[in-house]
Backbone as numpy.savetxt, mean C-alpha at the origin, in Angstrom:
# Nx Ny Nz CAx CAy CAz Cx Cy Cz
8.34 -27.61 -0.69 9.16 -26.43 -0.82 8.29 -25.25 -1.22
8.50 -24.13 -0.57 7.81 -22.89 -0.92 8.56 -22.28 -2.11
7.81 -21.93 -3.15 8.45 -21.37 -4.35 8.32 -19.88 -4.42
7.41 -19.29 -3.66 7.25 -17.80 -3.65 6.47 -17.39 -2.42
6.67 -16.14 -2.00 5.88 -15.54 -0.93 5.68 -14.08 -1.26
4.48 -13.59 -1.00 4.18 -12.19 -1.31 3.04 -11.70 -0.42
3.04 -10.41 -0.09 1.88 -9.87 0.60 0.65 -9.91 -0.30
-0.51 -10.07 0.29 -1.76 -10.15 -0.44 -2.74 -9.13 0.15
-3.28 -8.24 -0.69 -4.23 -7.25 -0.23 -5.61 -7.59 -0.84
-6.58 -7.80 -0.01 -7.93 -8.12 -0.47 -8.83 -6.89 -0.27
-9.30 -6.37 -1.38 -10.20 -5.22 -1.35 -11.62 -5.69 -1.59
-12.54 -4.78 -1.39 -13.95 -5.06 -1.63 -14.50 -4.05 -2.62
-14.00 -4.16 -3.87 -14.45 -3.29 -4.93 -13.58 -2.10 -5.27
-12.45 -1.90 -4.59 -11.61 -0.72 -4.82 -10.17 -1.08 -5.22
-9.96 -2.34 -5.63 -8.59 -2.78 -5.93 -7.92 -1.95 -7.02
-8.61 -1.79 -8.15 -7.99 -1.06 -9.27 -7.67 0.38 -8.88
-8.60 1.04 -8.17 -8.36 2.42 -7.75 -7.18 2.49 -6.79
-7.09 1.54 -5.86 -6.00 1.53 -4.88 -4.67 1.33 -5.56
-4.56 0.32 -6.42 -3.26 0.04 -7.06 -2.84 1.19 -7.98
-3.79 1.81 -8.62 -3.48 2.98 -9.47 -2.94 4.11 -8.61
-3.55 4.36 -7.45 -3.08 5.38 -6.53 -1.67 5.07 -6.01
-1.45 3.79 -5.67 -0.13 3.40 -5.16 0.94 3.60 -6.23
0.63 3.19 -7.47 1.59 3.36 -8.55 1.93 4.85 -8.78
0.99 5.71 -8.52 1.22 7.15 -8.69 1.97 7.75 -7.51
1.71 7.27 -6.30 2.30 7.87 -5.09 3.68 7.32 -4.73
3.97 6.09 -5.14 5.25 5.45 -4.74 6.23 5.47 -5.90
7.35 6.19 -5.73 8.33 6.30 -6.83 8.78 4.90 -7.32
8.67 4.70 -8.60 9.12 3.43 -9.20 8.12 2.32 -9.15
7.01 2.48 -8.46 6.00 1.41 -8.36 5.23 1.33 -9.67
4.81 0.10 -9.97 4.03 -0.08 -11.21 3.13 -1.28 -11.10
2.01 -1.20 -11.77 1.07 -2.33 -11.87 1.65 -3.28 -12.92
1.93 -4.51 -12.50 2.54 -5.49 -13.40 1.47 -6.24 -14.18
0.36 -6.54 -13.53 -0.72 -7.29 -14.20 -2.02 -6.98 -13.50
-3.11 -7.01 -14.27 -4.45 -6.83 -13.68 -5.46 -7.58 -14.55
-6.02 -8.63 -13.98 -7.05 -9.38 -14.66 -8.40 -9.05 -14.02
-9.36 -8.70 -14.86 -10.66 -8.28 -14.35 -11.71 -9.33 -14.61
-12.72 -9.33 -13.73 -13.90 -10.17 -13.91 -14.87 -9.44 -14.83
-15.87 -10.15 -15.36 -16.84 -9.51 -16.25 -17.55 -8.29 -15.64
-17.68 -8.26 -14.31 -18.36 -7.13 -13.67 -17.44 -5.91 -13.50
-16.17 -6.02 -13.93 -15.22 -4.90 -13.82 -14.36 -4.93 -12.59
-14.67 -5.77 -11.61 -13.82 -5.84 -10.41 -12.57 -6.66 -10.75
-11.58 -6.59 -9.88 -10.29 -7.24 -10.13 -10.28 -8.65 -9.62
-10.02 -9.61 -10.54 -9.92 -11.02 -10.17 -8.56 -11.27 -9.51
-7.50 -10.69 -10.09 -6.15 -10.82 -9.53 -5.29 -9.75 -10.15
-4.43 -9.17 -9.33 -3.50 -8.13 -9.82 -2.17 -8.23 -9.09
-1.16 -7.65 -9.70 0.18 -7.62 -9.10 0.73 -6.21 -9.22
1.23 -5.69 -8.10 1.86 -4.39 -8.05 3.32 -4.61 -7.63
4.25 -4.00 -8.34 5.68 -4.09 -7.99 6.08 -2.80 -7.27
6.65 -2.93 -6.09 7.15 -1.81 -5.31 8.58 -2.12 -4.90
9.54 -1.50 -5.55 10.96 -1.68 -5.25 11.33 -3.15 -5.25
10.83 -3.91 -6.20 11.14 -5.32 -6.32 10.24 -6.24 -5.53
9.44 -5.70 -4.62 8.48 -6.51 -3.88 7.20 -6.62 -4.66
6.75 -7.85 -4.89 5.49 -8.05 -5.60 4.39 -8.17 -4.59
3.38 -7.31 -4.74 2.20 -7.34 -3.90 1.05 -7.86 -4.75
0.38 -8.89 -4.28 -0.76 -9.46 -5.01 -2.04 -8.88 -4.41
-3.03 -8.62 -5.22 -4.26 -8.02 -4.73 -5.44 -8.46 -5.57
-6.62 -8.36 -4.97 -7.86 -8.61 -5.72 -9.05 -7.93 -5.03
-10.18 -8.01 -5.69 -11.46 -7.63 -5.10 -12.14 -8.92 -4.70
-12.47 -9.06 -3.44 -13.11 -10.26 -2.96 -14.50 -10.40 -3.52
-14.84 -11.58 -4.04 -16.22 -11.77 -4.53 -17.28 -11.56 -3.41
-17.13 -12.20 -2.24 -18.13 -11.92 -1.19 -17.72 -10.69 -0.37
-18.68 -10.01 0.18 -18.41 -8.89 1.10 -18.16 -9.49 2.47
-17.10 -9.07 3.10 -16.70 -9.60 4.42 -17.01 -8.61 5.51
-17.09 -9.10 6.74 -17.28 -8.23 7.91 -15.98 -7.68 8.42
-14.85 -7.96 7.80 -13.56 -7.47 8.23 -12.91 -6.69 7.13
-11.92 -5.89 7.51 -11.20 -5.05 6.59 -9.74 -5.06 7.00
-8.98 -4.12 6.54 -7.56 -4.03 6.88 -7.36 -3.55 8.31
-6.22 -3.92 8.90 -5.85 -3.46 10.23 -4.47 -2.84 10.13
-4.18 -1.75 10.84 -2.88 -1.12 10.80 -1.74 -2.00 11.34
-2.11 -3.08 12.09 -1.05 -3.92 12.63 -0.33 -4.69 11.54
-0.94 -4.82 10.36 -0.29 -5.36 9.19 -0.03 -4.18 8.26
1.25 -3.98 7.92 1.56 -2.84 7.08 2.69 -3.19 6.11
2.87 -2.34 5.13 4.00 -2.52 4.22 5.05 -1.47 4.62
6.23 -1.95 4.89 7.32 -1.10 5.38 8.18 -0.69 4.20
8.25 0.62 3.96 9.04 1.18 2.88 10.27 1.88 3.44
11.43 1.63 2.89 12.64 2.35 3.25 12.99 3.27 2.09
13.16 4.55 2.39 13.45 5.56 1.39 14.81 6.18 1.60
15.27 6.99 0.64 16.61 7.52 0.73 16.66 8.87 1.43
15.58 9.67 1.38 15.66 11.01 1.94 14.48 11.26 2.89
14.68 12.18 3.79 13.61 12.58 4.71 12.44 13.20 3.93
12.75 13.93 2.86 11.69 14.55 2.07 10.78 13.50 1.45
11.35 12.34 1.09 10.53 11.28 0.51 9.54 10.73 1.54
9.93 10.69 2.81 9.03 10.24 3.87 7.80 11.15 3.87
8.03 12.45 3.89 6.93 13.41 3.91 6.07 13.31 2.64
6.71 13.26 1.49 6.00 13.21 0.20 5.08 11.98 0.14
5.61 10.82 0.43 4.83 9.57 0.33 3.75 9.56 1.41
4.10 9.95 2.63 3.11 9.92 3.73 1.92 10.81 3.41
2.20 12.01 2.93 1.08 12.92 2.66 0.27 12.47 1.40
0.95 11.89 0.42 0.22 11.40 -0.75 -0.70 10.22 -0.37
-0.23 9.37 0.51 -1.01 8.20 0.91 -2.13 8.55 1.90
-1.96 9.63 2.64 -2.95 9.98 3.70 -4.06 10.91 3.21
-4.00 11.32 1.96 -5.01 12.28 1.45 -6.33 11.56 1.16
-7.34 12.36 1.02 -8.67 11.89 0.56 -9.23 10.73 1.38
-9.19 10.87 2.72 -9.78 9.86 3.56 -8.79 8.93 4.23
-7.52 9.08 3.95 -6.49 8.33 4.67 -6.18 9.00 5.99
-5.22 8.50 6.72 -4.88 9.08 8.03 -3.41 8.88 8.33
-2.81 9.91 8.95 -1.46 9.79 9.47 -1.56 9.14 10.87
-1.13 7.91 11.00 -1.16 7.22 12.27 -0.01 7.66 13.19
1.15 7.91 12.59 2.29 8.52 13.25 2.78 9.62 12.32
2.73 10.86 12.76 3.13 12.00 11.96 4.60 11.86 11.55
4.97 12.37 10.39 6.38 12.32 10.01 7.24 13.02 11.06
8.28 12.32 11.50 9.17 12.90 12.49 10.31 11.96 12.81
11.18 12.44 13.71 12.30 11.64 14.20 11.84 10.95 15.50
11.85 9.63 15.48 11.35 8.88 16.61 12.45 8.12 17.36
13.71 8.42 17.07 14.81 7.77 17.75 15.33 6.52 17.06
14.49 5.82 16.35 14.94 4.62 15.63 15.23 4.94 14.17
14.95 6.17 13.71 15.27 6.60 12.35 15.34 8.10 12.33
15.90 8.65 11.24 15.96 10.11 11.14 14.61 10.70 10.82
13.78 9.93 10.08 12.42 10.40 9.76 11.56 9.18 9.47
10.38 9.17 10.02 9.49 8.01 9.92 8.05 8.49 9.95
7.19 7.78 9.24 5.74 8.06 9.28 5.00 6.73 9.12
3.81 6.67 9.71 2.94 5.50 9.55 1.59 6.02 9.07
1.14 5.49 7.95 -0.03 6.02 7.27 -1.04 4.91 6.97
-2.30 5.21 7.17 -3.37 4.34 6.65 -3.95 5.07 5.45
-3.91 4.41 4.29 -4.44 5.07 3.10 -5.96 4.96 3.03
-6.55 5.68 2.11 -8.01 5.75 2.01 -8.67 4.43 1.63
-7.88 3.47 1.15 -8.40 2.16 0.76 -8.31 1.14 1.89
-7.59 1.47 2.97 -7.50 0.59 4.13 -6.11 0.12 4.52
-5.26 -0.27 3.57 -3.92 -0.73 3.98 -3.10 0.36 4.64
-2.13 -0.07 5.45 -1.27 0.90 6.10 0.16 0.70 5.64
0.93 1.78 5.72 2.28 1.85 5.21 3.16 2.53 6.25
4.31 1.96 6.53 5.33 2.61 7.32 6.41 3.11 6.38
6.75 4.35 6.47 7.75 4.94 5.59 8.91 5.41 6.45
10.10 4.89 6.16 11.25 5.08 7.03 12.48 5.59 6.24
13.13 6.59 6.79 14.44 7.03 6.29 15.43 6.74 7.43
16.24 5.70 7.30 17.12 5.30 8.42 18.17 6.34 8.80
C-alpha cells in the first residue's frame, strides 16, 4: 500500500534559496522543514503550497541533467491578477515566461514559467 505521494525537486546546491524564493512568491506557501548537511547544503526539505507537500534536496553528486519544463507544478489561483503577480515573481532574475500571461481558451488567464532555479510552474485562473 502506498502511504504518501509528493513531488520531489532535486537541486544541485540551490535548494534553500529556491524554497525561500517560493515561500516568498507563492501566497500561503511555507517551508515546513529543512535539514542541512554539515556543508550547508540541504539534505531534505519540505515546502507546503496550498496543502501540497513538495519534497526537495540538494543532490550530493552533480548530475548531467536538470529540470525540464515538461514536468511542472500546476497552481490554480482565484484571480487573474494573481496569475500575473506569481508569473512575474517566478520569472525574475534568470527565470523565463514560457507562455506569457493571457487567455488561451482553456482558462481566463494562464501563464507557464520556468523559475531561475530550474523548476517550471503553470499558473491558472479558470
